[in-house]
N, CA, C, O and the ligand as a Tripos MOL2 file, in Angstrom:
@<TRIPOS>MOLECULE
protein
  285   283    72     0     0
PROTEIN
NO_CHARGES

@<TRIPOS>ATOM
      1 N         232.9620   11.9580  -47.5660 N.3       1 MET1
      2 CA        231.8870   10.8900  -47.6430 C.3       1 MET1
      3 C         230.7830   11.0970  -46.7290 C.2       1 MET1
      4 O         230.8980   11.2240  -45.5100 O.2       1 MET1
      5 N         229.6740   11.1260  -47.4150 N.am      2 ILE2
      6 CA        228.3240   11.4770  -46.5630 C.3       2 ILE2
      7 C         227.4650   10.2360  -46.7420 C.2       2 ILE2
      8 O         227.1600    9.7340  -47.8240 O.2       2 ILE2
      9 N         227.0780    9.7610  -45.3920 N.am      3 LEU3
     10 CA        226.4370    8.4580  -45.2510 C.3       3 LEU3
     11 C         225.0340    8.7780  -44.7370 C.2       3 LEU3
     12 O         224.7710    9.7710  -44.0590 O.2       3 LEU3
     13 N         224.1720    7.8630  -45.1150 N.am      4 ASP4
     14 CA        222.7180    8.1000  -44.4060 C.3       4 ASP4
     15 C         222.2320    6.6860  -44.1250 C.2       4 ASP4
     16 O         221.9240    6.0200  -45.1130 O.2       4 ASP4
     17 N         222.1280    6.1780  -43.0280 N.am      5 PRO5
     18 CA        222.4880    7.1270  -41.7700 C.3       5 PRO5
     19 C         223.8280    7.4620  -41.5560 C.2       5 PRO5
     20 O         224.7060    6.7170  -41.9900 O.2       5 PRO5
     21 N         224.1000    8.4760  -40.9480 N.am      6 SER6
     22 CA        225.4860    8.9390  -40.7560 C.3       6 SER6
     23 C         226.2380    8.1190  -39.6490 C.2       6 SER6
     24 O         227.4570    7.9500  -39.6600 O.2       6 SER6
     25 N         225.4160    7.6440  -38.7240 N.am      7 PHE7
     26 CA        225.9800    6.9660  -37.5350 C.3       7 PHE7
     27 C         225.6220    5.4880  -37.5570 C.2       7 PHE7
     28 O         224.4500    5.1690  -37.7590 O.2       7 PHE7
     29 N         226.6020    4.5260  -37.3520 N.am      8 TYR8
     30 CA        226.4060    3.2030  -37.0370 C.3       8 TYR8
     31 C         226.8770    2.5220  -35.8970 C.2       8 TYR8
     32 O         228.0220    2.6640  -35.4670 O.2       8 TYR8
     33 N         225.9880    1.7530  -35.3730 N.am      9 GLU9
     34 CA        226.2290    1.1470  -33.9710 C.3       9 GLU9
     35 C         226.0560   -0.1760  -33.9300 C.2       9 GLU9
     36 O         225.1900   -0.6750  -34.6500 O.2       9 GLU9
     37 N         226.9010   -1.0350  -33.0250 N.am     10 CYS10
     38 CA        226.1880   -2.3460  -32.7510 C.3      10 CYS10
     39 C         225.0150   -2.3250  -31.8610 C.2      10 CYS10
     40 O         224.8690   -1.7850  -30.7640 O.2      10 CYS10
     41 N         224.2010   -3.0420  -32.5850 N.am     11 PRO11
     42 CA        223.0930   -3.0670  -31.4190 C.3      11 PRO11
     43 C         223.3150   -3.6270  -30.1790 C.2      11 PRO11
     44 O         222.7140   -3.2500  -29.1730 O.2      11 PRO11
     45 N         224.3020   -4.6720  -30.1880 N.am     12 GLU12
     46 CA        224.4650   -5.4800  -29.1230 C.3      12 GLU12
     47 C         225.4890   -4.9130  -27.8820 C.2      12 GLU12
     48 O         225.3260   -5.0650  -26.6720 O.2      12 GLU12
     49 N         226.6510   -4.1760  -28.6180 N.am     13 HIS13
     50 CA        227.5610   -3.4980  -27.7740 C.3      13 HIS13
     51 C         227.3930   -1.9990  -27.5610 C.2      13 HIS13
     52 O         227.9220   -1.3660  -26.6470 O.2      13 HIS13
     53 N         226.6100   -1.5080  -28.4930 N.am     14 HIS14
     54 CA        226.4570   -0.1100  -28.7570 C.3      14 HIS14
     55 C         227.9890    0.5700  -28.9520 C.2      14 HIS14
     56 O         228.3700    1.6410  -28.4810 O.2      14 HIS14
     57 N         228.6790   -0.2860  -29.7080 N.am     15 THR15
     58 CA        230.0460    0.4170  -30.2420 C.3      15 THR15
     59 C         229.7390    1.0660  -31.4430 C.2      15 THR15
     60 O         229.0030    0.5870  -32.3060 O.2      15 THR15
     61 N         230.4280    2.4100  -31.5190 N.am     16 ASP16
     62 CA        230.3350    3.1720  -32.5670 C.3      16 ASP16
     63 C         231.0060    2.5420  -33.7560 C.2      16 ASP16
     64 O         232.2340    2.4660  -33.7350 O.2      16 ASP16
     65 N         230.3290    2.0760  -34.8060 N.am     17 LEU17
     66 CA        231.0300    1.4080  -35.9340 C.3      17 LEU17
     67 C         231.1750    2.1120  -37.1410 C.2      17 LEU17
     68 O         231.4920    1.5520  -38.1900 O.2      17 LEU17
     69 N         230.9240    3.4940  -37.0240 N.am     18 THR18
     70 CA        230.7740    4.5530  -38.0990 C.3      18 THR18
     71 C         232.1910    4.5230  -38.9480 C.2      18 THR18
     72 O         232.2900    4.5170  -40.1750 O.2      18 THR18
     73 N         233.2100    4.5060  -38.0260 N.am     19 GLY19
     74 CA        234.7310    4.5890  -38.5790 C.3      19 GLY19
     75 C         235.0400    3.2410  -39.6270 C.2      19 GLY19
     76 O         235.5200    3.2270  -40.7610 O.2      19 GLY19
     77 N         234.5920    2.2070  -38.8130 N.am     20 LEU20
     78 CA        234.7610    1.0040  -39.5940 C.3      20 LEU20
     79 C         234.0160    0.9640  -41.0070 C.2      20 LEU20
     80 O         234.5670    0.5310  -42.0190 O.2      20 LEU20
     81 N         232.7500    1.4430  -40.9790 N.am     21 VAL21
     82 CA        232.0360    1.4530  -42.2960 C.3      21 VAL21
     83 C         232.6740    2.4110  -43.2330 C.2      21 VAL21
     84 O         232.7430    2.1440  -44.4330 O.2      21 VAL21
     85 N         233.1270    3.4780  -42.7570 N.am     22 GLN22
     86 CA        233.8350    4.4340  -43.7020 C.3      22 GLN22
     87 C         234.9870    3.8470  -44.3530 C.2      22 GLN22
     88 O         235.2250    4.0230  -45.5480 O.2      22 GLN22
     89 N         235.7830    3.0750  -43.4920 N.am     23 GLU23
     90 CA        236.9990    2.5420  -43.8120 C.3      23 GLU23
     91 C         236.8050    1.3250  -45.0360 C.2      23 GLU23
     92 O         237.6020    1.2960  -45.9730 O.2      23 GLU23
     93 N         235.8740    0.5040  -44.9550 N.am     24 VAL24
     94 CA        235.4330   -0.3100  -45.8850 C.3      24 VAL24
     95 C         235.0970    0.1710  -47.1500 C.2      24 VAL24
     96 O         235.4780   -0.3220  -48.2120 O.2      24 VAL24
     97 N         234.2490    1.3180  -46.9910 N.am     25 LEU25
     98 CA        233.7350    2.0890  -48.1830 C.3      25 LEU25
     99 C         234.9950    2.8330  -48.8870 C.2      25 LEU25
    100 O         234.9780    2.9400  -50.1130 O.2      25 LEU25
    101 N         235.9790    3.2970  -48.2170 N.am     26 GLU26
    102 CA        237.0640    4.1390  -48.6980 C.3      26 GLU26
    103 C         237.8100    3.0950  -49.5350 C.2      26 GLU26
    104 O         238.1700    3.4540  -50.6560 O.2      26 GLU26
    105 N         238.1180    1.7090  -49.0880 N.am     27 ASP27
    106 CA        238.8850    0.8800  -49.6390 C.3      27 ASP27
    107 C         238.2450    0.7390  -51.2120 C.2      27 ASP27
    108 O         238.9490    0.2780  -52.1090 O.2      27 ASP27
    109 N         237.0170    1.1250  -51.4320 N.am     28 ASP28
    110 CA        236.4460    1.0980  -52.6280 C.3      28 ASP28
    111 C         236.5230   -0.1820  -53.4910 C.2      28 ASP28
    112 O         236.5080   -0.1800  -54.7220 O.2      28 ASP28
    113 N         236.6090   -1.3190  -52.6670 N.am     29 GLY29
    114 CA        236.7540   -2.5590  -53.3600 C.3      29 GLY29
    115 C         235.1150   -2.8880  -53.5570 C.2      29 GLY29
    116 O         234.1670   -2.2220  -53.1390 O.2      29 GLY29
    117 N         235.0990   -4.0390  -54.2710 N.am     30 PRO30
    118 CA        233.7020   -4.3740  -54.5940 C.3      30 PRO30
    119 C         232.7230   -4.6050  -53.3570 C.2      30 PRO30
    120 O         232.9580   -5.5660  -52.6240 O.2      30 PRO30
    121 N         231.7950   -3.8960  -53.1270 N.am     31 PRO31
    122 CA        231.0100   -3.8380  -52.0200 C.3      31 PRO31
    123 C         230.3970   -5.5310  -52.0010 C.2      31 PRO31
    124 O         230.3560   -6.3210  -52.9440 O.2      31 PRO31
    125 N         230.0160   -5.7030  -50.7630 N.am     32 VAL32
    126 CA        229.2100   -6.9710  -50.5180 C.3      32 VAL32
    127 C         228.0670   -7.3580  -51.5770 C.2      32 VAL32
    128 O         227.9210   -8.3820  -52.2440 O.2      32 VAL32
    129 N         227.2780   -6.1360  -51.4960 N.am     33 ALA33
    130 CA        226.0770   -6.3410  -52.1340 C.3      33 ALA33
    131 C         225.5430   -4.7510  -52.4810 C.2      33 ALA33
    132 O         225.0920   -3.9980  -51.6180 O.2      33 ALA33
    133 N         225.6690   -4.4480  -53.7350 N.am     34 TYR34
    134 CA        224.7730   -3.2210  -54.0740 C.3      34 TYR34
    135 C         223.4750   -3.6760  -54.2260 C.2      34 TYR34
    136 O         223.1200   -4.7170  -54.7790 O.2      34 TYR34
    137 N         222.7090   -2.7300  -53.6380 N.am     35 LEU35
    138 CA        221.1360   -2.9540  -53.9310 C.3      35 LEU35
    139 C         221.0120   -2.6330  -55.4130 C.2      35 LEU35
    140 O         221.9420   -2.2980  -56.1470 O.2      35 LEU35
    141 N         219.7220   -2.7820  -55.7560 N.am     36 ARG36
    142 CA        219.4740   -2.5260  -57.1760 C.3      36 ARG36
    143 C         219.3970   -1.0060  -57.5540 C.2      36 ARG36
    144 O         219.4260   -0.7720  -58.7620 O.2      36 ARG36
    145 N         219.3160   -0.0730  -56.8050 N.am     37 LEU37
    146 CA        219.3380    1.3190  -57.0830 C.3      37 LEU37
    147 C         220.6560    1.8220  -57.3780 C.2      37 LEU37
    148 O         221.3180    2.4750  -56.5720 O.2      37 LEU37
    149 N         221.0250    1.5160  -58.5240 N.am     38 ARG38
    150 CA        222.2750    1.9760  -59.1200 C.3      38 ARG38
    151 C         222.1970    3.0710  -60.0630 C.2      38 ARG38
    152 O         223.2250    3.6110  -60.4730 O.2      38 ARG38
    153 N         221.1980    3.3840  -60.3830 N.am     39 LYS39
    154 CA        220.8370    4.2480  -61.6160 C.3      39 LYS39
    155 C         221.5080    5.6270  -61.3030 C.2      39 LYS39
    156 O         222.1880    6.1850  -62.1640 O.2      39 LYS39
    157 N         221.2850    6.2470  -59.8980 N.am     40 ALA40
    158 CA        221.8700    7.4550  -59.6370 C.3      40 ALA40
    159 C         223.1550    7.2280  -58.9150 C.2      40 ALA40
    160 O         223.1730    6.7690  -57.7730 O.2      40 ALA40
    161 N         224.3270    7.5780  -59.6410 N.am     41 ALA41
    162 CA        225.5190    7.4080  -59.0580 C.3      41 ALA41
    163 C         225.9040    8.3090  -57.8780 C.2      41 ALA41
    164 O         226.8980    8.1200  -57.1780 O.2      41 ALA41
    165 N         225.0750    9.2450  -57.7350 N.am     42 ALA42
    166 CA        225.1870   10.1770  -56.6170 C.3      42 ALA42
    167 C         224.6340    9.6270  -55.3120 C.2      42 ALA42
    168 O         225.0730   10.1990  -54.3140 O.2      42 ALA42
    169 N         223.9370    8.8380  -55.1410 N.am     43 ALA43
    170 CA        223.3690    7.9820  -54.2010 C.3      43 ALA43
    171 C         223.4590    6.5970  -54.2520 C.2      43 ALA43
    172 O         222.6040    5.9720  -54.8800 O.2      43 ALA43
    173 N         224.3730    6.0210  -53.6820 N.am     44 ARG44
    174 CA        224.6530    4.6030  -54.0240 C.3      44 ARG44
    175 C         224.1610    3.9270  -52.3700 C.2      44 ARG44
    176 O         224.4940    4.3700  -51.2710 O.2      44 ARG44
    177 N         223.3920    2.8890  -52.6330 N.am     45 PRO45
    178 CA        223.1020    2.1550  -51.4650 C.3      45 PRO45
    179 C         224.1140    1.2600  -51.2770 C.2      45 PRO45
    180 O         224.7210    0.7720  -52.2310 O.2      45 PRO45
    181 N         224.3800    0.9720  -50.0180 N.am     46 PHE46
    182 CA        225.4150   -0.1160  -49.8300 C.3      46 PHE46
    183 C         225.0940   -0.9210  -48.5700 C.2      46 PHE46
    184 O         224.3030   -0.6270  -47.6730 O.2      46 PHE46
    185 N         225.8410   -1.9540  -48.6880 N.am     47 GLN47
    186 CA        225.7520   -2.9460  -47.5600 C.3      47 GLN47
    187 C         227.1770   -3.7920  -47.3040 C.2      47 GLN47
    188 O         227.6860   -4.5920  -48.0880 O.2      47 GLN47
    189 N         227.6020   -3.4530  -46.1870 N.am     48 VAL48
    190 CA        229.0250   -3.9840  -45.9630 C.3      48 VAL48
    191 C         229.0220   -4.7700  -44.5170 C.2      48 VAL48
    192 O         228.3700   -4.4230  -43.5320 O.2      48 VAL48
    193 N         229.8400   -5.8320  -44.6070 N.am     49 ILE49
    194 CA        230.0160   -6.6040  -43.4400 C.3      49 ILE49
    195 C         231.1420   -5.9020  -42.3080 C.2      49 ILE49
    196 O         232.2790   -5.5880  -42.6610 O.2      49 ILE49
    197 N         230.7450   -5.7560  -41.2150 N.am     50 ILE50
    198 CA        231.7120   -5.0490  -40.2990 C.3      50 ILE50
    199 C         232.0020   -6.1100  -39.2600 C.2      50 ILE50
    200 O         231.1660   -6.9740  -38.9970 O.2      50 ILE50
    201 N         233.1780   -6.0480  -38.6700 N.am     51 THR51
    202 CA        233.5620   -6.8120  -37.6890 C.3      51 THR51
    203 C         233.6120   -5.7170  -36.2760 C.2      51 THR51
    204 O         234.4370   -4.8270  -36.0720 O.2      51 THR51
    205 N         232.6230   -6.0590  -35.5460 N.am     52 CYS52
    206 CA        232.5700   -5.4020  -34.1270 C.3      52 CYS52
    207 C         233.6740   -5.9380  -33.2780 C.2      52 CYS52
    208 O         233.8460   -7.1510  -33.1570 O.2      52 CYS52
    209 N         234.4620   -5.0040  -32.6590 N.am     53 PRO53
    210 CA        235.4040   -5.4640  -31.9060 C.3      53 PRO53
    211 C         235.0960   -6.1330  -30.5280 C.2      53 PRO53
    212 O         235.9220   -6.7850  -29.8890 O.2      53 PRO53
    213 N         233.8430   -5.8980  -30.1590 N.am     54 GLY54
    214 CA        233.1690   -6.4210  -28.8470 C.3      54 GLY54
    215 C         233.4590   -5.6370  -27.6890 C.2      54 GLY54
    216 O         233.5640   -4.4260  -27.8830 O.2      54 GLY54
    217 N         233.6030   -6.0480  -26.5800 N.am     55 VAL55
    218 CA        233.9850   -5.3650  -25.4340 C.3      55 VAL55
    219 C         235.1000   -5.8990  -24.7400 C.2      55 VAL55
    220 O         235.0420   -7.0860  -24.4180 O.2      55 VAL55
    221 N         236.1520   -5.2010  -24.4400 N.am     56 ASP56
    222 CA        237.2650   -5.5660  -23.6480 C.3      56 ASP56
    223 C         238.1770   -6.8580  -24.3950 C.2      56 ASP56
    224 O         238.8770   -7.6640  -23.7820 O.2      56 ASP56
    225 N         237.9860   -6.8150  -25.7040 N.am     57 GLY57
    226 CA        238.6840   -7.8610  -26.5100 C.3      57 GLY57
    227 C         237.9400   -9.1940  -26.5120 C.2      57 GLY57
    228 O         238.5220  -10.2040  -26.9070 O.2      57 GLY57
    229 N         236.7690   -9.2330  -26.1170 N.am     58 THR58
    230 CA        236.2400  -10.3250  -26.2190 C.3      58 THR58
    231 C         234.5380  -10.0860  -27.0490 C.2      58 THR58
    232 O         233.9570   -9.0050  -26.9630 O.2      58 THR58
    233 N         234.0670  -11.0390  -27.6550 N.am     59 GLY59
    234 CA        232.7160  -10.7630  -28.0120 C.3      59 GLY59
    235 C         232.7590  -10.4270  -29.5990 C.2      59 GLY59
    236 O         231.6900  -10.3130  -30.1990 O.2      59 GLY59
    237 N         233.9270  -10.2790  -30.2410 N.am     60 ALA60
    238 CA        234.0150   -9.8160  -31.4480 C.3      60 ALA60
    239 C         233.1340  -10.5940  -32.4430 C.2      60 ALA60
    240 O         233.1300  -11.8250  -32.4110 O.2      60 ALA60
    241 N         232.4890   -9.9970  -33.2080 N.am     61 HIS61
    242 CA        231.3490  -10.6270  -34.2210 C.3      61 HIS61
    243 C         231.2980   -9.8210  -35.5380 C.2      61 HIS61
    244 O         231.8820   -8.7400  -35.6140 O.2      61 HIS61
    245 N         230.6570  -10.3000  -36.4990 N.am     62 GLN62
    246 CA        230.3630   -9.5760  -37.7670 C.3      62 GLN62
    247 C         229.0190   -9.2300  -37.6180 C.2      62 GLN62
    248 O         228.2220   -9.9000  -36.9620 O.2      62 GLN62
    249 N         228.7240   -8.1020  -38.2680 N.am     63 LEU63
    250 CA        227.4210   -7.6380  -38.6620 C.3      63 LEU63
    251 C         227.4020   -6.9300  -39.7690 C.2      63 LEU63
    252 O         228.4480   -6.4520  -40.2070 O.2      63 LEU63
    253 N         226.1630   -6.7440  -40.4170 N.am     64 THR64
    254 CA        225.9790   -6.0480  -41.6380 C.3      64 THR64
    255 C         225.4160   -4.6620  -41.3830 C.2      64 THR64
    256 O         224.4950   -4.4200  -40.6030 O.2      64 THR64
    257 N         226.1090   -3.7240  -42.1700 N.am     65 CYS65
    258 CA        225.6100   -2.3130  -41.9670 C.3      65 CYS65
    259 C         225.0130   -2.0540  -43.3290 C.2      65 CYS65
    260 O         225.5080   -2.6450  -44.2900 O.2      65 CYS65
    261 N         224.1370   -1.3400  -43.4850 N.am     66 SER66
    262 CA        223.5510   -0.8680  -44.7150 C.3      66 SER66
    263 C         223.0940    0.5150  -44.5270 C.2      66 SER66
    264 O         222.7640    0.9530  -43.4250 O.2      66 SER66
    265 N         223.0730    1.3440  -45.8500 N.am     67 GLY67
    266 CA        222.7380    2.6700  -45.6420 C.3      67 GLY67
    267 C         222.8480    3.2000  -47.1680 C.2      67 GLY67
    268 O         222.8060    2.4290  -48.1270 O.2      67 GLY67
    269 N         222.9760    4.4390  -47.2720 N.am     68 ILE68
    270 CA        223.0750    5.1580  -48.5970 C.3      68 ILE68
    271 C         224.3100    5.9720  -48.5660 C.2      68 ILE68
    272 O         224.4310    6.7870  -47.6510 O.2      68 ILE68
    273 N         225.2190    5.8520  -49.4310 N.am     69 ARG69
    274 CA        226.4430    6.7870  -49.6260 C.3      69 ARG69
    275 C         226.1280    7.9080  -50.6550 C.2      69 ARG69
    276 O         225.8430    7.5560  -51.7990 O.2      69 ARG69
    277 N         226.1540    9.0950  -50.3750 N.am     70 THR70
    278 CA        225.8060   10.0580  -51.2450 C.3      70 THR70
    279 C         226.9270   10.8410  -51.8320 C.2      70 THR70
    280 O         226.8250   11.5550  -52.8290 O.2      70 THR70
    281 N         228.0610   10.6380  -51.0950 N.am     71 LYS71
    282 CA        229.2070   11.2820  -51.9240 C.3      71 LYS71
    283 C         230.4920   10.3590  -51.5510 C.2      71 LYS71
    284 O         231.5910   10.6010  -52.0490 O.2      71 LYS71
    285 ZN        229.0650   -5.7510  -31.1280 Zn       72 ZN72
@<TRIPOS>BOND
     1     1     2 1
     2     2     3 1
     3     3     4 2
     4     3     5 am
     5     5     6 1
     6     6     7 1
     7     7     8 2
     8     7     9 am
     9     9    10 1
    10    10    11 1
    11    11    12 2
    12    11    13 am
    13    13    14 1
    14    14    15 1
    15    15    16 2
    16    15    17 am
    17    17    18 1
    18    18    19 1
    19    19    20 2
    20    19    21 am
    21    21    22 1
    22    22    23 1
    23    23    24 2
    24    23    25 am
    25    25    26 1
    26    26    27 1
    27    27    28 2
    28    27    29 am
    29    29    30 1
    30    30    31 1
    31    31    32 2
    32    31    33 am
    33    33    34 1
    34    34    35 1
    35    35    36 2
    36    35    37 am
    37    37    38 1
    38    38    39 1
    39    39    40 2
    40    39    41 am
    41    41    42 1
    42    42    43 1
    43    43    44 2
    44    43    45 am
    45    45    46 1
    46    46    47 1
    47    47    48 2
    48    47    49 am
    49    49    50 1
    50    50    51 1
    51    51    52 2
    52    51    53 am
    53    53    54 1
    54    54    55 1
    55    55    56 2
    56    55    57 am
    57    57    58 1
    58    58    59 1
    59    59    60 2
    60    59    61 am
    61    61    62 1
    62    62    63 1
    63    63    64 2
    64    63    65 am
    65    65    66 1
    66    66    67 1
    67    67    68 2
    68    67    69 am
    69    69    70 1
    70    70    71 1
    71    71    72 2
    72    71    73 am
    73    73    74 1
    74    74    75 1
    75    75    76 2
    76    75    77 am
    77    77    78 1
    78    78    79 1
    79    79    80 2
    80    79    81 am
    81    81    82 1
    82    82    83 1
    83    83    84 2
    84    83    85 am
    85    85    86 1
    86    86    87 1
    87    87    88 2
    88    87    89 am
    89    89    90 1
    90    90    91 1
    91    91    92 2
    92    91    93 am
    93    93    94 1
    94    94    95 1
    95    95    96 2
    96    95    97 am
    97    97    98 1
    98    98    99 1
    99    99   100 2
   100    99   101 am
   101   101   102 1
   102   102   103 1
   103   103   104 2
   104   103   105 am
   105   105   106 1
   106   106   107 1
   107   107   108 2
   108   107   109 am
   109   109   110 1
   110   110   111 1
   111   111   112 2
   112   111   113 am
   113   113   114 1
   114   114   115 1
   115   115   116 2
   116   115   117 am
   117   117   118 1
   118   118   119 1
   119   119   120 2
   120   119   121 am
   121   121   122 1
   122   122   123 1
   123   123   124 2
   124   123   125 am
   125   125   126 1
   126   126   127 1
   127   127   128 2
   128   127   129 am
   129   129   130 1
   130   130   131 1
   131   131   132 2
   132   131   133 am
   133   133   134 1
   134   134   135 1
   135   135   136 2
   136   135   137 am
   137   137   138 1
   138   138   139 1
   139   139   140 2
   140   139   141 am
   141   141   142 1
   142   142   143 1
   143   143   144 2
   144   143   145 am
   145   145   146 1
   146   146   147 1
   147   147   148 2
   148   147   149 am
   149   149   150 1
   150   150   151 1
   151   151   152 2
   152   151   153 am
   153   153   154 1
   154   154   155 1
   155   155   156 2
   156   155   157 am
   157   157   158 1
   158   158   159 1
   159   159   160 2
   160   159   161 am
   161   161   162 1
   162   162   163 1
   163   163   164 2
   164   163   165 am
   165   165   166 1
   166   166   167 1
   167   167   168 2
   168   167   169 am
   169   169   170 1
   170   170   171 1
   171   171   172 2
   172   171   173 am
   173   173   174 1
   174   174   175 1
   175   175   176 2
   176   175   177 am
   177   177   178 1
   178   178   179 1
   179   179   180 2
   180   179   181 am
   181   181   182 1
   182   182   183 1
   183   183   184 2
   184   183   185 am
   185   185   186 1
   186   186   187 1
   187   187   188 2
   188   187   189 am
   189   189   190 1
   190   190   191 1
   191   191   192 2
   192   191   193 am
   193   193   194 1
   194   194   195 1
   195   195   196 2
   196   195   197 am
   197   197   198 1
   198   198   199 1
   199   199   200 2
   200   199   201 am
   201   201   202 1
   202   202   203 1
   203   203   204 2
   204   203   205 am
   205   205   206 1
   206   206   207 1
   207   207   208 2
   208   207   209 am
   209   209   210 1
   210   210   211 1
   211   211   212 2
   212   211   213 am
   213   213   214 1
   214   214   215 1
   215   215   216 2
   216   215   217 am
   217   217   218 1
   218   218   219 1
   219   219   220 2
   220   219   221 am
   221   221   222 1
   222   222   223 1
   223   223   224 2
   224   223   225 am
   225   225   226 1
   226   226   227 1
   227   227   228 2
   228   227   229 am
   229   229   230 1
   230   230   231 1
   231   231   232 2
   232   231   233 am
   233   233   234 1
   234   234   235 1
   235   235   236 2
   236   235   237 am
   237   237   238 1
   238   238   239 1
   239   239   240 2
   240   239   241 am
   241   241   242 1
   242   242   243 1
   243   243   244 2
   244   243   245 am
   245   245   246 1
   246   246   247 1
   247   247   248 2
   248   247   249 am
   249   249   250 1
   250   250   251 1
   251   251   252 2
   252   251   253 am
   253   253   254 1
   254   254   255 1
   255   255   256 2
   256   255   257 am
   257   257   258 1
   258   258   259 1
   259   259   260 2
   260   259   261 am
   261   261   262 1
   262   262   263 1
   263   263   264 2
   264   263   265 am
   265   265   266 1
   266   266   267 1
   267   267   268 2
   268   267   269 am
   269   269   270 1
   270   270   271 1
   271   271   272 2
   272   271   273 am
   273   273   274 1
   274   274   275 1
   275   275   276 2
   276   275   277 am
   277   277   278 1
   278   278   279 1
   279   279   280 2
   280   279   281 am
   281   281   282 1
   282   282   283 1
   283   283   284 2
@<TRIPOS>SUBSTRUCTURE
     1 MET1         2 RESIDUE 1 A MET
     2 ILE2         6 RESIDUE 1 A ILE
     3 LEU3        10 RESIDUE 1 A LEU
     4 ASP4        14 RESIDUE 1 A ASP
     5 PRO5        18 RESIDUE 1 A PRO
     6 SER6        22 RESIDUE 1 A SER
     7 PHE7        26 RESIDUE 1 A PHE
     8 TYR8        30 RESIDUE 1 A TYR
     9 GLU9        34 RESIDUE 1 A GLU
    10 CYS10       38 RESIDUE 1 A CYS
    11 PRO11       42 RESIDUE 1 A PRO
    12 GLU12       46 RESIDUE 1 A GLU
    13 HIS13       50 RESIDUE 1 A HIS
    14 HIS14       54 RESIDUE 1 A HIS
    15 THR15       58 RESIDUE 1 A THR
    16 ASP16       62 RESIDUE 1 A ASP
    17 LEU17       66 RESIDUE 1 A LEU
    18 THR18       70 RESIDUE 1 A THR
    19 GLY19       74 RESIDUE 1 A GLY
    20 LEU20       78 RESIDUE 1 A LEU
    21 VAL21       82 RESIDUE 1 A VAL
    22 GLN22       86 RESIDUE 1 A GLN
    23 GLU23       90 RESIDUE 1 A GLU
    24 VAL24       94 RESIDUE 1 A VAL
    25 LEU25       98 RESIDUE 1 A LEU
    26 GLU26      102 RESIDUE 1 A GLU
    27 ASP27      106 RESIDUE 1 A ASP
    28 ASP28      110 RESIDUE 1 A ASP
    29 GLY29      114 RESIDUE 1 A GLY
    30 PRO30      118 RESIDUE 1 A PRO
    31 PRO31      122 RESIDUE 1 A PRO
    32 VAL32      126 RESIDUE 1 A VAL
    33 ALA33      130 RESIDUE 1 A ALA
    34 TYR34      134 RESIDUE 1 A TYR
    35 LEU35      138 RESIDUE 1 A LEU
    36 ARG36      142 RESIDUE 1 A ARG
    37 LEU37      146 RESIDUE 1 A LEU
    38 ARG38      150 RESIDUE 1 A ARG
    39 LYS39      154 RESIDUE 1 A LYS
    40 ALA40      158 RESIDUE 1 A ALA
    41 ALA41      162 RESIDUE 1 A ALA
    42 ALA42      166 RESIDUE 1 A ALA
    43 ALA43      170 RESIDUE 1 A ALA
    44 ARG44      174 RESIDUE 1 A ARG
    45 PRO45      178 RESIDUE 1 A PRO
    46 PHE46      182 RESIDUE 1 A PHE
    47 GLN47      186 RESIDUE 1 A GLN
    48 VAL48      190 RESIDUE 1 A VAL
    49 ILE49      194 RESIDUE 1 A ILE
    50 ILE50      198 RESIDUE 1 A ILE
    51 THR51      202 RESIDUE 1 A THR
    52 CYS52      206 RESIDUE 1 A CYS
    53 PRO53      210 RESIDUE 1 A PRO
    54 GLY54      214 RESIDUE 1 A GLY
    55 VAL55      218 RESIDUE 1 A VAL
    56 ASP56      222 RESIDUE 1 A ASP
    57 GLY57      226 RESIDUE 1 A GLY
    58 THR58      230 RESIDUE 1 A THR
    59 GLY59      234 RESIDUE 1 A GLY
    60 ALA60      238 RESIDUE 1 A ALA
    61 HIS61      242 RESIDUE 1 A HIS
    62 GLN62      246 RESIDUE 1 A GLN
    63 LEU63      250 RESIDUE 1 A LEU
    64 THR64      254 RESIDUE 1 A THR
    65 CYS65      258 RESIDUE 1 A CYS
    66 SER66      262 RESIDUE 1 A SER
    67 GLY67      266 RESIDUE 1 A GLY
    68 ILE68      270 RESIDUE 1 A ILE
    69 ARG69      274 RESIDUE 1 A ARG
    70 THR70      278 RESIDUE 1 A THR
    71 LYS71      282 RESIDUE 1 A LYS
    72 ZN72       285 GROUP 0 **** ****
């Protein structure tokens, strides 16, 4: 799986969320929202809602990550 951007981070906690984003995408369930650019199957824009675990077990919250999946 190749993502653009290749790195996702919580702007609040600076937690690496890349693995969570990939997990959601690998599930291959219906994404929250595909943007309109669906014509090229090779590059699919995506938008997923990720739960940031927060810090030390507190402050978990959801945030939206979006990017382009090229493979
Ligand atoms: Zn966070």
